[in-house]
C-alpha positions as CSV (number, residue, x, y, z in Angstrom):
1,M,246.1,148.1,290.9
2,I,243.8,145.7,292.6
3,E,245.2,142.2,293.2
4,V,242.4,139.6,293.3
5,H,243.0,136.3,295.0
6,H,240.7,134.1,293.0
7,L,239.5,130.6,293.9
8,N,238.0,128.4,291.3
9,N,234.3,127.5,291.6
10,S,233.6,130.2,294.1
11,R,232.1,133.6,294.9
12,S,235.3,135.4,293.7
13,Q,234.1,134.8,290.1
14,R,231.7,137.7,290.5
15,I,234.5,140.0,291.6
16,L,236.2,139.4,288.3
17,W,232.9,140.0,286.5
18,L,232.5,143.4,288.3
19,L,236.1,144.4,287.4
20,E,235.6,143.4,283.8
21,E,232.3,145.3,283.8
22,L,234.0,148.5,285.0
23,N,237.1,147.9,282.9
24,A,239.1,148.4,286.1
25,P,242.8,147.5,286.3
26,Y,243.5,144.3,288.2
27,S,246.0,141.5,288.5
28,L,244.9,137.9,289.2
29,V,246.4,135.4,291.6
30,K,244.7,132.0,291.1
31,H,244.1,129.5,293.9
32,H,242.7,126.0,293.4
33,R,240.5,123.9,295.6
34,D,241.9,120.7,297.0
35,A,240.9,117.8,294.7
36,K,239.8,115.6,297.6
37,T,238.4,118.0,300.2
38,N,237.2,120.8,297.8
39,L,238.6,123.3,300.4
40,A,240.6,126.3,299.6
41,P,244.4,125.9,299.8
42,E,246.4,127.0,302.9
43,A,248.1,129.6,300.7
44,L,245.1,131.9,301.1
45,K,245.8,132.2,304.8
46,D,249.0,134.0,303.9
47,I,246.8,136.7,302.5
48,H,244.1,136.8,305.2
49,Q,243.8,134.7,308.4
50,L,240.5,133.2,307.4
51,G,241.9,131.7,304.2
52,K,238.8,132.5,302.2
53,S,238.1,133.8,298.8
54,P,237.3,136.4,297.5
55,V,240.0,138.6,299.0
56,I,241.6,141.6,297.3
57,V,244.7,143.7,298.0
58,D,244.7,147.3,296.9
59,K,247.3,149.8,298.0
60,D,248.3,147.5,301.0
61,E,244.6,147.3,302.0
62,V,243.4,143.7,302.4
63,I,239.6,143.4,302.0
64,I,237.4,140.3,302.4
65,E,233.7,139.6,302.0
66,S,232.0,139.9,298.6
67,G,229.7,142.7,299.6
68,A,232.5,144.8,301.0
69,I,234.8,144.1,298.1
70,C,232.1,145.0,295.6
71,T,231.3,148.2,297.4
72,Y,235.0,149.1,297.6
73,I,235.5,148.5,293.9
74,I,232.4,150.5,292.9
75,D,233.3,153.4,295.2
76,K,236.9,153.6,293.9
77,Y,236.5,152.6,290.2
78,A,232.9,152.9,289.0
79,P,231.4,156.0,287.2
80,Q,229.2,158.0,289.5
81,D,226.0,156.8,287.9
82,F,226.8,153.1,288.5
83,S,225.5,153.2,292.1
84,P,223.1,155.5,294.0
85,H,224.3,158.3,296.2
86,P,223.9,158.0,300.0
87,T,221.5,161.0,299.9
88,D,219.2,159.3,297.4
89,E,215.8,158.3,298.7
90,D,216.2,154.7,297.7
91,Y,219.9,154.3,298.7
92,Y,219.2,151.9,301.5
93,K,217.1,149.7,299.3
94,Y,220.3,149.2,297.2
95,I,222.3,148.6,300.4
96,E,219.7,146.1,301.5
97,L,220.1,144.1,298.4
98,M,223.9,144.2,298.5
99,H,223.8,142.7,302.0
100,Y,220.9,140.4,301.6
101,A,222.7,138.4,298.9
102,E,225.1,137.0,301.5
103,G,223.4,137.9,304.7
104,S,220.2,135.9,304.2
105,A,219.8,134.5,300.8
106,M,222.8,132.1,300.7
107,L,222.2,130.5,304.1
108,P,219.7,127.8,302.9
109,F,221.9,126.9,300.0
110,L,224.9,126.4,302.3
111,L,222.7,124.2,304.6
112,L,221.8,122.2,301.5
113,L,225.5,121.9,300.5
114,Y,226.7,120.8,304.0
115,S,223.8,118.5,304.8
116,G,224.6,116.5,301.7
117,A,227.6,115.1,303.6
118,L,225.2,113.6,306.2
119,G,223.3,111.3,303.8
120,E,220.1,110.0,305.2
121,A,220.7,111.7,308.5
122,A,219.9,115.0,306.8
123,A,216.5,113.9,305.7
124,P,214.6,115.6,308.5
125,L,216.2,118.9,307.5
126,M,215.3,118.8,303.8
127,E,211.7,120.0,303.9
128,R,212.8,123.1,305.9
129,I,215.8,123.8,303.8
130,F,213.9,123.7,300.5
131,S,211.1,125.7,302.1
132,E,213.6,128.4,302.9
133,I,215.1,128.3,299.5
134,D,211.7,128.7,297.9
135,N,211.0,131.6,300.3
136,H,214.1,133.5,299.2
137,I,213.8,132.7,295.5
138,G,210.1,133.7,295.7
139,F,211.1,137.0,297.3
140,L,213.6,137.7,294.6
141,S,211.1,136.9,291.9
142,N,208.6,139.3,293.4
143,R,211.3,141.9,293.9
144,L,212.4,141.7,290.2
145,G,208.9,141.5,288.8
146,S,208.9,142.3,285.1
147,D,212.2,144.2,285.3
148,E,215.5,142.9,284.0
149,F,217.6,144.2,286.9
150,F,217.0,144.3,290.6
151,F,217.6,148.0,291.4
152,R,216.0,150.8,289.4
153,N,215.9,148.3,286.5
154,T,219.5,149.4,285.8
155,F,222.5,147.1,286.0
156,S,224.3,147.7,289.3
157,G,226.3,146.1,292.1
158,A,223.1,144.5,293.4
159,D,223.0,142.3,290.2
160,I,226.6,141.3,290.7
161,M,225.9,140.2,294.2
162,L,222.6,138.5,293.5
163,S,224.0,136.6,290.5
164,F,225.7,134.1,292.8
165,V,222.4,133.4,294.6
166,L,220.6,132.7,291.3
167,E,223.5,130.5,290.1
168,A,223.4,128.5,293.4
169,A,219.6,128.1,292.9
170,T,220.2,126.4,289.6
171,I,222.0,123.5,291.3
172,S,218.8,122.5,293.1
173,D,216.5,123.4,290.2
174,S,215.0,126.1,292.3
175,L,214.6,128.5,289.5
176,Q,212.3,126.3,287.4
177,K,209.1,128.0,288.3
178,Y,210.5,131.5,288.2
179,S,210.9,132.4,284.6
180,N,211.8,136.0,285.3
181,L,214.8,135.0,287.4
182,K,215.9,132.5,284.7
183,K,215.7,135.2,282.1
184,T,217.7,137.6,284.2
185,L,220.4,135.1,284.9
186,D,220.6,134.3,281.2
187,S,221.1,138.0,280.5
188,Y,223.8,138.2,283.1
189,Q,225.7,135.3,281.7
190,S,225.5,136.6,278.2
191,R,227.1,139.9,279.0
192,P,230.6,140.2,277.3
193,S,232.1,141.2,280.7
194,Y,230.7,138.0,282.3
195,Q,232.2,135.9,279.5
196,A,235.6,137.8,279.8
197,A,235.6,137.1,283.5
198,L,235.1,133.4,282.8
199,D,238.0,133.4,280.4
200,K,240.2,135.0,283.0
201,G,239.0,133.1,286.0
202,G,238.9,129.6,284.6
203,E,236.9,126.7,286.0
204,Y,233.5,127.7,287.3
205,K,231.1,124.8,287.9
206,L,229.1,125.4,291.0
207,G,228.1,122.1,292.7
208,D,231.0,120.1,291.5
């Protein structure tokens, strides 16, 4: 059984969503951010040296990184038609989206988060940060088009991964002019498995 080390208000919420979506067996170990620093507790370093979440333990295998964790869970616990096969012609487009979510798309949102601590000193960065946010959100809007889901218009791991990008974008009101992304995010959040994951995971208020 997968043991999920879950941190409130973090990326690990989508790992719970994936597990609920697949009806996969898991146990939950909750960790809470420090009330003053908002950092993860030192206890997470007992699981992995980096002390970050999400992190899972399965059969003595410790795995970090959202994309790697999602891929592992899908490979081990999902039905065969949930993800493309490596021999499929569009397989690497799926892999591209899985890695893009954390590899590129989240960077400007992280810059926005951390620059907030600089106050007025961050002002020269704001135009570039918001330009990059709009660049990535615009790409996702074009990629989605009139579809509901990002890959083959079928719910997949790519939607799980990209959901956090869309949720991060709501903090800066970056989805306002992208109605297709807002509609898709609403559809994610209305899924019974998403709601079940919220019930299990607890507090989930990005930006707090």
